[in-house]
C-alpha positions in Angstrom: 0.0 0.0 0.0 2.9 2.4 0.8 4.4 1.7 -2.7 1.0 2.3 -4.3 0.8 5.7 -2.5 4.3 6.6 -3.7 3.4 5.7 -7.3 0.2 7.8 -7.0 2.1 10.7 -5.6 4.6 10.6 -8.5 1.7 10.6 -11.0 -0.2 13.4 -9.4 3.0 15.6 -8.9 3.7 15.2 -12.6 0.1 16.3 -13.4 0.5 19.5 -11.6 4.0 20.2 -12.9 2.7 19.8 -16.4 0.3 22.8 -16.1 1.2 25.9 -18.1 2.2 29.2 -16.5 -1.1 30.7 -17.6 -3.1 27.9 -16.0 -1.1 28.3 -12.8 -1.8 32.0 -12.6 -5.5 31.6 -13.3 -5.7 28.8 -10.7 -3.9 30.8 -8.0 -6.4 33.7 -8.5 -9.5 31.3 -8.5 -8.3 29.5 -5.4 -7.6 32.8 -3.6 -11.2 33.9 -4.3 -12.5 30.5 -3.0 -10.4 30.7 0.2 -11.5 34.3 0.9 -15.2 33.3 0.5 -15.1 30.4 2.9 -17.8 30.7 5.6 -15.1 30.5 8.3 -12.5 32.8 6.6 -11.0 34.7 9.6 -11.2 38.5 9.8 -8.4 38.8 12.4 -5.7 36.7 14.0 -3.0 34.4 12.5 -3.3 32.3 9.4 -0.7 30.1 7.8 0.0 29.3 4.2 3.1 27.6 2.6 5.9 28.4 0.2 5.0 26.6 -3.0 7.5 24.2 -4.5 7.5 21.3 -6.9 4.5 22.7 -8.8 2.3 23.3 -5.8 -0.4 25.9 -6.2 0.9 29.4 -5.2 -0.8 31.4 -2.5 0.4 34.9 -3.3 -3.1 36.1 -4.6 -4.7 34.8 -1.4 -2.1 36.5 0.8 -2.6 39.8 -0.9 -6.4 39.6 -0.4 -6.3 38.9 3.4 -8.1 41.4 5.6 -5.8 44.0 7.3 -6.2 42.5 10.7 -5.0 39.0 9.6 -1.4 38.2 10.1 0.1 35.7 7.6 2.6 33.1 8.7 4.7 30.3 7.1 5.5 26.9 8.6 8.8 26.3 10.2 10.3 22.8 10.9 10.2 21.9 14.5 11.5 19.0 16.7 9.6 15.7 16.4 8.9 16.3 12.7 6.3 18.8 13.5 5.6 22.4 12.4 5.6 25.7 14.2 4.6 29.0 12.5 6.4 32.3 12.0 4.8 35.6 10.8 5.9 36.5 7.3 5.2 39.5 5.1 6.5 40.0 1.5 10.1 41.2 1.6 10.9 39.7 5.0 14.2 37.8 5.1 14.1 34.1 4.4 16.3 31.1 5.1 16.2 27.6 3.7 15.4 24.6 5.8 16.9 21.1 5.4 14.6 20.4 2.5 15.6 23.5 0.7 12.2 25.2 1.4 12.3 28.9 2.4 11.3 29.7 6.0 11.1 33.1 7.7 14.2 34.2 9.6 12.8 34.0 13.1 13.6 34.1 16.8 12.3 31.3 19.1 10.1 33.8 20.9 8.3 34.7 17.7 7.3 31.2 16.9 3.6 30.3 17.1 2.0 26.9 17.8 -0.7 25.2 15.7 -3.3 26.2 18.4 -2.4 29.9 17.8 -3.6 29.7 14.2 -7.1 30.6 13.1 -6.7 29.0 9.7 -4.0 26.9 8.1 -3.8 26.3 4.3 -2.1 23.0 3.5 -0.7 21.9 0.2 -1.9 18.5 -1.1 -0.7 16.0 -3.7 -4.2 14.5 -4.2 -7.7 14.5 -2.8 -11.0 12.8 -3.2 -14.7 13.9 -3.1 -15.0 12.9 0.6 -12.4 15.5 1.5 -9.5 13.1 2.1 -6.1 14.6 1.6 -3.0 12.8 0.2 0.2 14.7 1.3 3.8 14.2 0.5 4.2 11.4 2.9 6.4 13.1 5.5 3.6 13.4 8.1 4.5 16.9 9.3 0.9 18.2 9.1 -0.6 15.0 10.5 1.7 15.2 13.5 1.2 18.9 14.0 -2.6 18.7 13.9 -2.9 15.3 15.6 -5.0 16.9 18.3 -7.7 17.4 15.7 -8.1 13.6 15.4 -7.7 12.8 19.1 -10.6 10.9 20.9 -12.3 14.2 21.9 -12.1 15.4 18.2 -11.0 18.9 19.0 -13.0 21.4 17.0 -11.5 24.3 15.0 -9.9 26.7 15.1 -7.5 26.2 13.5 -9.5 25.5 10.4 -7.6 23.3 8.1 -7.9 23.8 4.3 -6.3 21.8 1.6 -5.6 23.4 -1.8 -4.6 22.1 -5.1 -5.4 21.9 -8.8 -8.4 20.1 -10.3 -6.0 17.6 -12.0 -5.1 16.4 -8.5 -8.6 14.9 -7.9 -8.9 11.2 -7.7 -11.8 8.8 -7.2 -12.9 7.8 -3.6 -10.9 4.7 -2.6 -7.9 5.4 -4.8 -5.7 5.8 -1.8 -6.1 4.2 1.6 -7.0 6.6 4.5 -5.0 5.9 7.6 -6.2 6.6 11.2 -3.5 9.3 11.6 -4.4 11.2 8.5 -5.7 14.6 9.4 -8.8 15.4 7.3 -9.1 19.1 6.2 -12.2 21.1 7.1 -12.4 22.2 3.4 -10.6 21.6 0.1 -10.4 24.4 -2.5 -9.4 24.1 -6.1 -9.9 26.5 -9.0 -13.4 25.2 -9.7 -14.5 23.5 -6.4 -15.0 24.3 -2.8 -15.7 21.2 -0.7 -16.8 22.0 2.8 -15.9 18.8 4.6 -17.2 19.8 8.1 -20.3 21.5 6.8 -23.7 19.9 7.6 -24.5 20.4 3.9 -21.3 19.1 2.2 -21.3 20.3 -1.4 -19.1 21.3 -4.2 -19.5 24.9 -5.5 -18.7 25.3 -9.2 
């Protein structure tokens, strides 16, 4: 099953890398509009995105559209293969982590925990119509937000939203869902907004 997941990841990563620059720009704008229109989109507090790599959908349009009282953050690698979060505004200095992904230059006192976030936008490699997310396989988000799948099923915030391109959609059952997989509260693509936690789950086209 692990090998099947790896093969699926390779196929889906190639799908997103094959998109043209025009398609990428249009997708970033459409997803930004979808994120900003979520019923739980925060008007204040901390939110986290990610620095897009390997063809991931870019979040610059969403960051530019955030309300003035919202403080954007980027994830930072933390002990135990988990994530913390550091405030980041365009032009702030960056440094590369051990995977070569840019992180804000931060002091320990400035780092925020997962529980400090109002909303976290997570990259995904694949997803299905039931709101299940296939990540890169490192488990950083699953470990960081494990409290969301604990026996007491801690409610948001933070709200968790997976984003990607429509070409990353797969049929339900294509990949096995593990007990430790953290399920997003919503998934946004250029043409879809799946509200996983809504009592009226639906796709908006």
